C-alpha positions in Angstrom: -179.6 -54.6 -24.6 -182.8 -57.0 -24.3 -185.7 -56.4 -21.7 -183.8 -60.0 -19.7 -180.5 -57.9 -19.7 -182.3 -55.2 -17.8 -183.9 -57.5 -15.6 -180.3 -58.8 -15.0 -179.0 -55.2 -14.6 -181.7 -54.5 -11.9 -181.1 -57.9 -10.0 -177.5 -56.5 -9.7 -177.8 -53.3 -9.0 -181.2 -53.1 -6.9 -179.3 -51.5 -4.0 -179.1 -48.2 -6.4 -183.1 -48.0 -6.2 -183.2 -48.3 -2.5 -180.9 -45.5 -2.6 -182.7 -43.4 -4.7 -186.0 -44.2 -2.9 -184.3 -43.4 0.5 -182.9 -40.1 -0.9 -185.7 -39.0 -2.4 -187.8 -39.6 0.9 -185.5 -37.9 2.8 -185.3 -34.5 0.9 -189.3 -34.4 0.5 -188.9 -34.7 4.7 -186.3 -32.0 4.7 -188.0 -29.8 2.1 -191.3 -30.4 3.7 -193.4 -26.9 3.7 -194.8 -25.5 7.2 -197.7 -27.2 8.7 -199.4 -23.8 7.5 -198.6 -24.4 4.0 -200.0 -28.4 4.3 -203.1 -27.2 5.9 -203.8 -24.5 2.9 -202.8 -27.5 0.9 -205.0 -29.4 2.1 -208.3 -27.6 3.1 -211.4 -28.4 1.3 -212.4 -27.0 -2.3 -214.7 -24.4 -1.0 -214.2 -21.2 1.4 -216.8 -20.3 3.7 -217.1 -17.4 6.4 -219.4 -18.2 9.6 -220.2 -15.2 12.3 -221.4 -15.7 15.7 -222.8 -12.2 17.0 -222.7 -11.0 20.3 -224.8 -7.7 21.5 -225.0 -5.8 25.0 -228.4 -5.3 26.7 -229.4 -1.8 25.9 -230.6 -0.7 29.6 -226.9 -2.0 30.9 -224.8 0.7 32.6 -222.8 -1.4 34.4 -221.8 -4.6 32.7 -218.4 -6.0 31.9 -219.6 -4.9 27.9 -219.7 -1.3 29.2 -216.7 -1.7 31.5 -214.4 -3.2 28.7 -215.6 -1.4 25.2 -216.0 -3.0 22.2 -212.3 -2.3 21.1 -211.0 -4.4 24.1 -213.4 -6.9 23.8 -212.1 -7.4 20.4 -208.7 -7.6 21.3 -209.3 -10.1 24.3 -210.9 -12.5 21.4 -207.8 -12.8 19.5 -205.1 -11.9 22.2 -204.6 -13.4 25.7 -206.4 -15.8 27.6 -209.2 -16.3 25.3 -207.7 -17.7 21.7 -206.0 -20.5 24.1 -208.6 -21.7 25.7 -210.3 -22.1 22.6 -207.3 -23.5 20.7 -207.3 -25.8 23.5 -210.9 -26.9 23.3 -210.3 -27.3 18.8 -206.9 -28.8 19.5 -205.5 -26.1 17.6 -202.1 -24.5 17.3 -201.4 -20.8 16.4 -199.9 -19.8 13.0 -199.2 -15.7 13.1 -201.7 -13.3 12.3 -202.1 -11.1 9.2 -201.9 -7.4 10.4 -201.7 -4.2 9.1 -198.0 -2.3 9.4 -199.9 0.1 11.5 -201.1 -2.2 13.9 -198.1 -4.5 14.3 -195.6 -2.7 15.9 -198.3 -1.3 18.4 -199.4 -5.0 19.1 -195.9 -6.2 19.2 -196.1 -6.2 23.0 -199.1 -7.6 23.4 -198.8 -10.9 25.5 -201.1 -14.1 24.7 -200.9 -17.1 22.2 -200.1 -15.0 19.3 -197.7 -12.3 20.6 -194.0 -11.8 19.4 -193.0 -11.3 15.6 -196.0 -11.0 13.6 -196.0 -13.0 10.1 -197.9 -11.5 7.3 -199.2 -14.0 5.2 -199.2 -13.4 1.6 -201.8 -15.4 -0.1 -202.9 -14.2 -3.2 -206.5 -16.0 -3.5 -207.3 -15.2 -0.1 -210.6 -13.2 0.2 -210.3 -9.8 2.5 -209.2 -10.7 6.1 -210.8 -8.1 8.7 -207.6 -6.4 10.6 -206.4 -8.1 13.2 -207.4 -11.5 12.2 -205.4 -14.5 13.2 -204.9 -17.7 11.9 -205.0 -21.0 13.6 -204.7 -24.8 12.2 -207.2 -27.6 13.5 -205.6 -30.5 14.0 -207.9 -33.5 13.3 -208.9 -33.3 11.2 -206.1 -30.3 9.2 -208.1 -27.4 8.7 -206.5 -23.8 7.8 -209.1 -21.2 10.1 -208.9 -17.6 10.1 -210.6 -15.9 13.3 -211.5 -11.9 13.5 -213.4 -10.0 15.8 -215.2 -7.0 14.5 -216.4 -4.6 16.9 -219.7 -2.2 16.3 -220.0 0.1 19.2 -222.8 1.9 17.3 -224.9 -1.1 17.9 -223.6 -2.6 20.5 -222.6 -5.7 18.7 -219.1 -7.9 18.5 -218.7 -10.5 15.0 -216.2 -13.5 16.1 -215.7 -14.0 12.6 -214.3 -17.9 11.2 -213.0 -18.2 7.6 -212.9 -21.7 6.3 -214.5 -24.7 5.1 -217.9 -25.8 5.5 -218.3 -27.6 9.1 -214.9 -26.1 10.7 -215.9 -22.6 10.4 -218.7 -22.6 12.5 -217.2 -24.6 15.0 -214.2 -22.8 15.6 -216.6 -19.0 15.6 -218.9 -20.4 18.0 -215.6 -22.0 20.5 -214.3 -18.6 20.3 -217.5 -16.8 21.1 -217.8 -18.8 23.9 -214.5 -18.8 25.2 -215.2 -15.1 25.6 -218.2 -15.1 27.5 -216.2 -17.7 29.4 -213.1 -15.2 30.1 -216.0 -12.8 31.0 -217.3 -14.8 33.7 -214.0 -15.2 35.0 -213.4 -11.7 35.4 -216.3 -11.0 37.0 -215.9 -13.8 39.4 -212.6 -12.7 40.0 -213.9 -8.8 40.7 -216.4 -10.6 43.6 -213.5 -12.7 44.9 -211.4 -9.6 45.6 -214.1 -7.5 46.7 -215.8 -10.0 49.1 -212.2 -10.4 50.3 -211.6 -6.6 50.5 -214.5 -6.5 53.1 -213.9 -9.6 55.2 -210.6 -7.8 55.6 -212.2 -4.7 56.9 -214.6 -6.2 59.2 -212.0 -8.2 60.8 -210.0 -5.0 60.9 -213.3 -3.4 62.9 -214.0 -5.8 65.0 -210.3 -6.0 66.4 -210.7 -2.5 67.3 -214.3 -3.1 68.8 -212.6 -5.7 70.9 -209.9 -3.5 72.3 -212.1 -0.6 73.0 -214.2 -3.1 75.0 -211.2 -4.1 77.1 -210.4 -0.3 77.7 -213.8 0.6 78.8 -213.7 -2.4 81.1 -210.6 -1.5 82.3 -211.3 2.2 83.0 -212.7 4.0 86.1 -212.7 7.4 85.4 -216.3 8.4 84.3 -215.2 11.4 81.5 -212.8 8.7 79.9 -215.2 6.3 79.9 -218.0 8.2 78.1 -215.4 8.9 75.8 -214.6 5.3 74.9 -218.2 4.5 75.0 -218.9 7.1 72.0 -215.9 5.9 70.2 -217.3 2.5 70.4 -220.7 2.9 69.2 -219.2 4.8 66.1 -217.3 1.8 65.4 -220.0 -0.4 65.7 -221.8 1.8 63.3 -219.1 0.6 60.6 -219.0 -2.6 61.5 -222.8 -2.9 61.0 -222.2 -1.5 57.8 -219.6 -3.3 56.3 -221.4 -6.7 57.8 -224.4 -5.4 55.4 -222.2 -4.8 52.5 -220.5 -8.2 52.7 -224.0 -10.0 52.9 -225.2 -8.0 50.2 -222.2 -8.6 48.2 -222.3 -12.3 48.4 -225.9 -12.5 48.0 -225.8 -10.5 45.0 -222.9 -12.5 43.7 -220.8 -11.6 40.3 -221.5 -8.3 38.3 -224.3 -9.4 35.6 -222.7 -10.3 32.1 -224.4 -7.7 29.8 -222.8 -9.4 26.4 -224.7 -12.5 25.2 -225.5 -14.3 22.1 -227.9 -12.9 19.8 -227.0 -15.0 16.5 -224.8 -18.3 16.9 -222.9 -19.5 13.8 -224.2 -22.2 11.8 -223.6 -24.2 8.6 -227.1 -22.8 7.3 -225.9 -18.9 8.0 -222.4 -19.2 6.5 -221.7 -16.9 3.3 -219.3 -18.9 0.2 -216.3 -16.6 -0.2 -214.0 -18.2 -3.1 -212.5 -21.6 -4.4 -209.1 -22.1 -3.2 -206.5 -23.5 -5.5 -203.3 -25.5 -4.8 -201.9 -28.8 -4.2 -203.9 -31.5 -2.3 -200.8 -33.4 -0.8 -200.3 -33.9 2.7 -196.7 -34.9 4.2 -197.3 -38.3 4.2 -198.3 -38.2 0.2 -195.3 -35.6 -0.4 -193.0 -38.5 1.1 -194.2 -40.8 -0.7 -194.0 -39.1 -4.3 -190.7 -37.8 -3.1 -189.4 -41.3 -2.9 -191.5 -42.3 -6.0 -189.3 -39.7 -7.8 -186.1 -41.1 -6.5 -187.0 -44.1 -7.2 -187.1 -43.4 -11.1 -184.4 -41.0 -10.9 -182.1 -44.1 -9.6 -183.8 -46.5 -12.5 -183.1 -43.7 -15.0 -179.4 -43.2 -13.8 -178.9 -47.0 -13.9 -180.1 -47.3 -17.5 -177.8 -44.6 -18.6 -175.0 -46.0 -16.8 -175.3 -49.3 -18.4 -176.2 -47.4 -21.9 -172.9 -45.3 -21.4 -171.0 -47.9 -20.1 -171.7 -50.3 -23.2 -170.5 -53.5 -21.8 -170.7 -56.9 -24.1 -173.9 -59.1 -23.1 -175.1 -60.7 -25.9 -174.7 -62.3 -29.5 -176.0 -59.2 -31.4 -173.7 -56.6 -29.3 -170.9 -58.5 -29.5 -171.1 -59.6 -33.2 -172.2 -55.8 -33.9 -169.2 -54.6 -32.0 -166.4 -57.0 -33.3 -168.0 -57.4 -36.8 -167.4 -61.1 -36.7 -169.3 -64.0 -35.6 -169.4 -65.7 -32.2 -168.4 -69.0 -32.2 -169.6 -70.2 -28.5 -170.8 -68.9 -25.5 -169.4 -70.3 -22.1 -172.2 -70.3 -19.0 -171.5 -68.8 -15.7 -170.2 -70.5 -13.4 -170.3 -70.4 -9.6 -167.7 -71.7 -8.0 -166.1 -71.0 -4.4 -162.3 -70.1 -4.0 -161.2 -73.7 -3.6 -162.1 -75.1 -7.2 -161.1 -71.7 -8.9 -158.2 -73.5 -10.7 -160.0 -76.7 -11.5 -160.3 -77.9 -14.8 -163.7 -78.1 -15.1 -163.8 -80.2 -18.5 -161.4 -82.8 -17.1 -162.5 -82.9 -13.4 -166.4 -82.6 -14.0 -166.9 -84.1 -18.0 -170.7 -84.5 -17.3 -171.0 -80.6 -16.5 -172.2 -77.9 -18.3 -169.3 -75.8 -18.4 -167.6 -79.0 -19.7 -170.1 -79.1 -22.9 -169.7 -75.5 -23.4 -165.9 -75.7 -24.0 -166.8 -79.0 -26.2 -169.2 -77.3 -28.3 -166.3 -74.3 -28.5 -163.9 -76.9 -29.8 -166.7 -78.1 -32.2 -167.3 -74.5 -33.6 -163.7 -74.0 -33.5 -162.5 -76.8 -36.3 -166.0 -76.4 -38.0 -165.4 -72.6 -39.0 -161.5 -73.0 -39.4 -162.4 -75.6 -42.2 -164.5 -73.0 -43.8 -162.6 -69.7 -43.1 -161.8 -67.8 -46.3 -157.9 -67.6 -44.8 -157.5 -71.4 -44.6 -157.2 -72.0 -48.8 -156.9 -75.4 -50.0 -153.0 -76.4 -50.8 -151.8 -77.6 -54.1 -150.6 -81.2 -53.5 -147.8 -82.9 -55.4 -150.7 -85.5 -56.9 -152.3 -82.8 -59.0 -154.1 -83.0 -62.1 -151.3 -82.5 -64.4 -148.3 -84.5 -63.1 -146.5 -81.4 -61.8 -146.1 -80.7 -58.0 -144.5 -77.3 -58.5 -147.6 -75.7 -56.8 -148.0 -73.0 -59.1 -151.9 -73.3 -59.1 -152.0 -75.5 -62.2 -152.7 -78.4 -60.3 -155.8 -79.0 -58.3 -156.3 -77.1 -55.3 -158.1 -79.3 -52.6 -155.7 -79.8 -49.5 -153.2 -82.3 -48.6 -153.8 -85.6 -50.8 -156.6 -84.2 -52.8 -159.5 -84.5 -50.0 -160.8 -80.8 -51.0 -160.5 -80.0 -47.5 -158.0 -76.5 -46.0 -155.2 -77.6 -43.7 -155.6 -78.6 -40.0 -155.7 -76.0 -37.3 -152.3 -76.1 -35.7 -151.8 -73.0 -33.7 -154.2 -71.4 -31.8 -153.8 -68.0 -30.0 -156.7 -66.9 -27.6 -156.4 -63.4 -26.3 -159.0 -60.8 -25.1 -159.2 -56.9 -24.7 -158.6 -56.7 -21.4 -157.3 -58.3 -17.9 -160.2 -60.7 -16.0 -161.7 -62.0 -19.1 -161.2 -65.7 -19.1 -158.6 -66.4 -21.2 -156.6 -68.7 -19.2 -159.2 -70.9 -17.8 -160.9 -71.2 -21.2 -157.2 -72.5 -22.5 -156.8 -74.9 -20.2 -160.8 -76.2 -20.9 -160.3 -76.2 -24.6 -157.3 -78.1 -24.3 -158.6 -80.7 -22.0 -161.7 -80.7 -24.6 -159.1 -81.6 -27.5 -157.3 -83.8 -25.5 -160.5 -86.3 -24.9 -160.9 -87.1 -28.6 -157.4 -88.2 -28.7 -155.1 -85.5 -30.3 -152.0 -84.7 -28.3 -152.3 -80.5 -27.0 -149.5 -78.6 -25.8 -150.0 -75.5 -23.9 -147.8 -72.6 -24.1 -147.9 -69.9 -21.3 -146.9 -67.0 -23.3 -148.6 -64.2 -20.5 -144.9 -64.1 -18.8 -146.2 -60.8 -17.0 -149.3 -62.8 -14.7 -148.5 -66.6 -15.7 -151.3 -68.8 -14.6 -151.5 -72.0 -16.3 -148.7 -73.4 -14.1 -151.7 -73.1 -11.2 -154.5 -74.4 -13.1 -152.3 -77.6 -14.3 -150.4 -78.0 -11.0 -147.2 -77.8 -12.5 -144.0 -75.8 -11.2 -142.6 -72.7 -13.1 -139.2 -74.5 -13.7 -138.7 -75.6 -16.4 -139.9 -72.6 -18.4 -139.9 -70.6 -21.7 -136.8 -68.8 -20.4 -134.9 -71.6 -20.7 -135.2 -71.7 -24.7 -133.4 -69.3 -27.3 -134.5 -68.1 -30.6 -133.4 -70.7 -32.3 -135.5 -73.1 -30.4 -136.1 -76.6 -32.0 -138.5 -79.1 -31.4 -135.9 -81.0 -29.3 -135.2 -78.0 -27.0 -138.8 -77.5 -26.8 -139.1 -81.2 -25.7 -136.9 -80.4 -22.7 -139.2 -78.3 -21.3 -142.2 -79.8 -21.9 -144.3 -80.9 -18.2 -147.2 -83.8 -18.5 -150.1 -82.8 -16.4 -152.9 -84.2 -14.7 -154.8 -84.1 -17.9 -154.2 -86.9 -20.3 -153.1 -85.5 -23.7 -152.0 -82.4 -22.6 -148.5 -80.8 -22.0 -147.4 -77.8 -20.6 -144.8 -75.2 -21.4 -144.4 -72.7 -18.7 -144.3 -68.9 -19.1 -140.7 -67.1 -18.8 -140.1 -65.5 -15.7 -141.8 -62.4 -14.9 -138.5 -60.3 -15.1 -138.1 -61.3 -18.3 -137.0 -58.8 -21.4 -140.4 -58.6 -23.2 -138.8 -58.8 -26.9 -136.8 -61.7 -26.3 -140.0 -63.7 -24.2 -142.0 -63.1 -26.9 -139.7 -64.6 -29.9 -138.9 -67.3 -27.8 -143.0 -67.9 -27.6 -143.2 -67.5 -30.9 -140.4 -69.9 -32.0 -141.9 -72.1 -29.1 -145.2 -72.3 -31.0 -143.5 -73.2 -34.5 -141.7 -75.7 -32.6 -144.5 -77.6 -31.1 -146.3 -78.1 -34.0 -144.0 -81.2 -34.8 -144.6 -82.2 -31.2 -149.0 -82.0 -30.8 -151.6 -82.1 -33.1 -152.7 -78.6 -31.6 -150.8 -76.1 -29.8 -153.1 -73.4 -28.1 -151.2 -70.3 -26.6 -152.2 -68.4 -23.7 -151.2 -64.2 -24.2 -151.7 -61.4 -22.1 -154.5 -58.9 -23.0 -153.9 -57.3 -26.9 -154.9 -54.0 -25.9 -152.1 -53.7 -23.1 -149.4 -55.4 -24.7 -148.2 -56.2 -27.8 -147.2 -59.6 -27.2 -150.8 -61.1 -28.5 -150.6 -58.9 -31.5 -147.0 -60.2 -32.3 -147.7 -63.7 -31.6 -150.8 -63.5 -33.8 -148.9 -63.1 -36.9 -146.9 -66.5 -36.3 -150.1 -68.6 -35.4 -152.7 -70.3 -37.9 -155.6 -68.3 -36.2 -156.6 -66.5 -33.4 -159.9 -66.3 -30.6 -160.9 -63.2 -29.4 -162.6 -63.8 -25.6 -164.8 -61.2 -24.4 -166.5 -61.5 -20.7 -170.5 -60.6 -20.6 -170.9 -57.8 -18.3 -167.6 -57.0 -18.1 -165.7 -56.4 -21.5 -166.7 -52.9 -22.7 -168.2 -52.5 -26.1 -165.1 -50.0 -27.0 -162.8 -52.8 -25.9 -163.6 -55.3 -28.6 -164.3 -52.8 -31.1 -160.5 -51.7 -30.4 -159.4 -55.2 -30.3 -160.6 -56.8 -33.7 -159.9 -53.6 -35.3 -156.2 -54.1 -34.3 -156.1 -57.7 -35.2 -157.8 -56.5 -39.3 -155.0 -54.3 -39.4 -152.4 -56.7 -38.8 -154.2 -58.8 -41.1 -154.3 -61.8 -38.6 -156.5 -64.8 -39.3 -159.4 -64.5 -36.3 -161.8 -67.4 -36.4 -164.3 -65.6 -34.3 -165.1 -64.0 -30.6 -166.1 -66.0 -27.7 -168.6 -64.9 -24.7 -167.3 -66.3 -21.7 -169.9 -65.7 -18.6 -173.3 -65.6 -20.5 -176.3 -65.7 -18.7 -178.9 -68.1 -20.3 -182.2 -69.0 -18.8 -183.3 -71.8 -16.6 -183.9 -74.1 -19.5 -181.2 -73.2 -21.7 -178.4 -76.1 -22.2 -175.6 -73.9 -22.2 -174.0 -75.9 -25.5 -173.4 -72.6 -27.2 -172.9 -72.8 -30.8 -171.9 -75.5 -32.9 -172.5 -77.0 -36.6 -171.5 -74.1 -38.3 -171.6 -74.4 -42.2 -170.1 -71.4 -43.9 -171.7 -68.2 -41.9 -174.4 -69.8 -40.5 -174.8 -70.6 -36.6 -177.7 -71.5 -34.4 -178.8 -72.2 -30.5 -178.4 -75.8 -29.6 -181.6 -75.5 -27.9 -183.7 -74.8 -30.7 -186.9 -75.4 -28.9 -186.3 -72.6 -26.5 -188.1 -69.3 -27.6 -187.3 -65.9 -26.4 -189.6 -63.6 -24.6 -189.6 -61.2 -27.2 -190.6 -63.9 -29.8 -193.8 -64.6 -27.8 -194.2 -60.9 -27.4 -194.0 -60.1 -30.6 -194.5 -63.0 -32.6 -195.1 -61.6 -35.8 -191.7 -59.5 -36.2 -189.7 -62.3 -37.8 -186.2 -63.1 -36.9 -182.8 -62.5 -38.5 -182.3 -65.2 -41.2 -178.6 -66.0 -40.7 -176.2 -66.3 -43.7 -175.0 -69.5 -45.1 -172.6 -70.7 -47.5 -174.3 -72.4 -50.5 -174.0 -76.2 -50.0 -171.5 -78.2 -51.7 -172.8 -79.9 -54.8 -172.0 -83.8 -55.4 -169.1 -84.0 -58.0 -170.2 -85.5 -61.5 -168.2 -88.7 -61.9 -165.4 -88.0 -64.7 -165.4 -90.5 -67.6 -162.4 -92.0 -68.6 -160.5 -90.2 -70.9 -157.2 -90.2 -72.5 -157.1 -86.7 -72.4 -155.7 -84.4 -69.6 -158.1 -83.1 -67.6 -158.1 -79.1 -67.6 -156.2 -77.4 -65.3 -158.0 -75.2 -62.5 -157.8 -71.6 -63.1 -155.1 -69.9 -60.3 -156.7 -68.4 -57.3 -155.7 -64.9 -56.4 -154.1 -64.1 -53.7 -155.6 -61.0 -52.7 -156.0 -59.6 -48.9 -159.3 -59.9 -47.7 -161.7 -56.6 -47.9 -161.9 -55.0 -44.3 -165.2 -55.4 -43.9 -165.1 -59.6 -44.2 -166.5 -60.7 -40.4 -164.1 -63.6 -40.9 -160.9 -61.3 -40.6 
């Protein structure tokens, strides 16, 4: 295939590339890795460890740091409200925790942002992560960060360690430390509110009891009872004063002071370099883009493979290589609507490119036939020695001694398979012959799918089914129909339910009888590989033309058809490519002006793209027969001219491209 052929294939089947790209994108989207894998893949090359150090006051005895203990503070940093608040501020999400088996079971019941089944993230290139560390993903920009809280009761310190890139790690460590301090302050405030609430409730109860006692004292007249109530009221007043004093003191003092504070905040200067991470750097969008590109190129490879495996006929070189015979004409692509499907373009529109192509077909056909090796010159009665026995002793220059072979009288048009342009080529070729003034008879020998009556707009009756095997020119004259194409008459095909053997024999007899009624007879036959009709008729006509439709006919079909005609020793002129595609400037005049084996484009000014790209590459020179030299004048002499040696009748070689 030529480069232009690949472009035509892409233009015809572009949707395969689109579907392939969409499938590749969809597969990349469905098989996309988790957010953790994407974050790991897109993290910066260098990894750092940043530490925010929290310490407690040595002289503190009642602070929250002493109250909770360092192990519990470390657990609070990675579980519950602290990581939730920190990740909300960082716009991050939790992605599991890296824990030991010994601690995963004991901590599986803890609540918070990372509660539930623990996932062990196996990364062989990761540095040693402290026990109980969690993994988060910072969304904007996407960064993979590990957080750990390491307590040290001996020194009264708590280290919040973040492992990630140089800029993100300090921010994450400081944010988690701040969230822990905020949580401790919240707990202290909650404790204060609870204590104030309890004291307020106690004070309200005491005041209620005091009011009740005051009422009883005022209502009692008995001095003894009254003294007892007064003593109780005095004791109750002391309790009221004590609770009120404690409430005022608690409100004045406020929450329990934090004995835990920042000793050394995390900074980029204080980070520790850990490793160089490997792996891919493809994000989700890049992965889908790469998947679409892979799908596109796979579809392109599939498309090329389909074309190569299908091996359809597309150009002259491929057709000649498959058939081992020359291409005598190229009929261009004709775009028509359904209303113009059965219009004979050569007659209806003589100025069209299609009409010019069929005229080129006619000219090439006649020129190739006159120089065909099978078209040997016939002996004449007016030979050199005066005897007309035709035994090879006289001149052998054709009828009348003109030096030319016999004229083409009967032509069979066939193709390897259906829908390859036989019928439309027959009627257009007949019109091209008729416009030169010769009489033409079209015989429709395809009784299985007859179409000539539709092209020439004639009824199905009378037809070849009305004839018998002893068909004479007078019998054939009775079934011939005049057509709207001047000079062309039609012999309609036999009925579709005819006996195949009888129908084929009648078609052969009609072709022989038609030679006496017209200058040329063109026979339309069924595909040669699907029925025996064409092979049988090819033995009874002067010449056969094999049609191939560009982009439709398979190379194997052309090879099989040409081999079959060679085995039958049928006289084949060559191959005609129907539906050939050319450039916008091409004249579509096909091939003409043959001399021997030579042929060429009718548009010599057209230079192919390959010739422009590779100007130093020489083109294949066509074979051409040696030009006939003029005969020297013969001096008058009484002596008889020597007889020409007889030409042996040897069958042509199977490799002869003309066979």
